[in-house]
C-alpha atoms as a printed R data frame, in Angstrom:
   type eleno elety resid chain resno      x       y        z
1  ATOM     1    CA   MET     A     1 -4.296 -17.554 -289.719
2  ATOM     2    CA   ASP     A     2 -3.832 -14.836 -292.283
3  ATOM     3    CA   GLU     A     3 -1.400 -11.937 -292.052
4  ATOM     4    CA   GLN     A     4 -3.929  -9.472 -290.624
5  ATOM     5    CA   GLU     A     5 -4.824 -11.848 -287.769
6  ATOM     6    CA   GLN     A     6 -1.125 -12.312 -287.026
7  ATOM     7    CA   VAL     A     7 -0.610  -8.541 -286.838
8  ATOM     8    CA   ILE     A     8 -3.585  -8.226 -284.476
9  ATOM     9    CA   ALA     A     9 -2.262 -11.068 -282.288
10 ATOM    10    CA   ILE     A    10  1.217  -9.519 -282.167
11 ATOM    11    CA   THR     A    11 -0.266  -6.122 -281.249
12 ATOM    12    CA   LYS     A    12 -2.263  -7.709 -278.407
13 ATOM    13    CA   LEU     A    13  0.829  -9.519 -277.161
14 ATOM    14    CA   GLN     A    14  2.851  -6.301 -277.233
15 ATOM    15    CA   THR     A    15  0.131  -4.528 -275.248
16 ATOM    16    CA   GLU     A    16  0.036  -7.338 -272.685
17 ATOM    17    CA   LEU     A    17  3.828  -7.322 -272.445
18 ATOM    18    CA   THR     A    18  3.858  -3.568 -271.856
19 ATOM    19    CA   HIS     A    19  1.196  -3.929 -269.152
20 ATOM    20    CA   THR     A    20  3.103  -6.797 -267.518
21 ATOM    21    CA   THR     A    21  6.325  -4.806 -267.570
22 ATOM    22    CA   GLU     A    22  4.607  -1.858 -265.877
23 ATOM    23    CA   LYS     A    23  3.160  -4.126 -263.192
24 ATOM    24    CA   LEU     A    24  6.586  -5.668 -262.611
25 ATOM    25    CA   GLY     A    25  8.017  -2.177 -262.094
26 ATOM    26    CA   GLU     A    26  5.300  -1.389 -259.561
27 ATOM    27    CA   LEU     A    27  5.957  -4.646 -257.718
28 ATOM    28    CA   THR     A    28  9.679  -3.948 -257.666
29 ATOM    29    CA   ASN     A    29  9.022  -0.569 -256.048
30 ATOM    30    CA   SER     A    30  6.670  -2.163 -253.519
31 ATOM    31    CA   VAL     A    31  9.211  -4.813 -252.584
32 ATOM    32    CA   THR     A    32 11.893  -2.153 -252.188
33 ATOM    33    CA   GLU     A    33  9.646  -0.136 -249.853
34 ATOM    34    CA   LEU     A    34  8.748  -3.279 -247.896
35 ATOM    35    CA   THR     A    35 12.423  -4.158 -247.496
36 ATOM    36    CA   GLU     A    36 13.202  -0.671 -246.195
37 ATOM    37    CA   ALA     A    37 10.298  -0.880 -243.730
38 ATOM    38    CA   TRP     A    38 11.520  -4.290 -242.540
39 ATOM    39    CA   ARG     A    39 15.042  -2.948 -241.945
40 ATOM    40    CA   THR     A    40 13.657   0.043 -240.048
41 ATOM    41    CA   ALA     A    41 11.507  -2.202 -237.860
42 ATOM    42    CA   THR     A    42 14.459  -4.485 -237.180
43 ATOM    43    CA   GLY     A    43 16.568  -1.503 -236.140
44 ATOM    44    CA   LEU     A    44 13.814  -0.267 -233.846
45 ATOM    45    CA   ILE     A    45 13.454  -3.682 -232.227
46 ATOM    46    CA   ASN     A    46 17.207  -3.884 -231.675
47 ATOM    47    CA   PHE     A    47 17.152  -0.447 -230.038
48 ATOM    48    CA   VAL     A    48 14.282  -1.454 -227.724
49 ATOM    49    CA   LYS     A    49 16.175  -4.607 -226.738
50 ATOM    50    CA   TRP     A    50 19.291  -2.555 -226.022
51 ATOM    51    CA   LEU     A    51 17.258  -0.073 -223.977
52 ATOM    52    CA   ALA     A    52 15.637  -2.908 -221.988
53 ATOM    53    CA   GLY     A    53 19.077  -4.327 -221.226
54 ATOM    54    CA   LEU     A    54 20.268  -0.923 -220.070
55 ATOM    55    CA   VAL     A    55 17.253  -0.476 -217.782
56 ATOM    56    CA   THR     A    56 17.722  -3.983 -216.379
57 ATOM    57    CA   ALA     A    57 21.403  -3.345 -215.710
58 ATOM    58    CA   GLY     A    58 20.558  -0.021 -214.077
59 ATOM    59    CA   THR     A    59 17.946  -1.667 -211.870
60 ATOM    60    CA   ILE     A    60 20.369  -4.383 -210.791
61 ATOM    61    CA   LEU     A    61 23.080  -1.841 -209.986
62 ATOM    62    CA   TYR     A    62 20.614   0.304 -208.063
63 ATOM    63    CA   ASN     A    63 19.497  -2.672 -205.977
64 ATOM    64    CA   VAL     A    64 23.080  -3.757 -205.320
65 ATOM    65    CA   ILE     A    65 24.279  -0.304 -204.316
66 ATOM    66    CA   LEU     A    66 21.158   0.712 -202.371
67 ATOM    67    CA   PRO     A    67 19.576  -2.496 -201.109
68 ATOM    68    CA   SER     A    68 15.997  -2.099 -200.022
69 ATOM    69    CA   LYS     A    69 15.518  -1.768 -196.300
70 ATOM    70    CA   GLY     A    70 13.208  -4.402 -195.086
């Protein structure tokens, strides 16, 4: 391989490295967004569970205090 072919090969490798680095940056941003979405969903699920517990407790208290007439 002569010097000119080496320069061409190095230039191609630099271009590929630049492209790979850009893609890695995009993937990093995507993973960050996905992590934020996951945390938001987890928080929402925890809130729904808390709300369901509150409704259940309220229903139990209501039935204890005002038993159904039957």
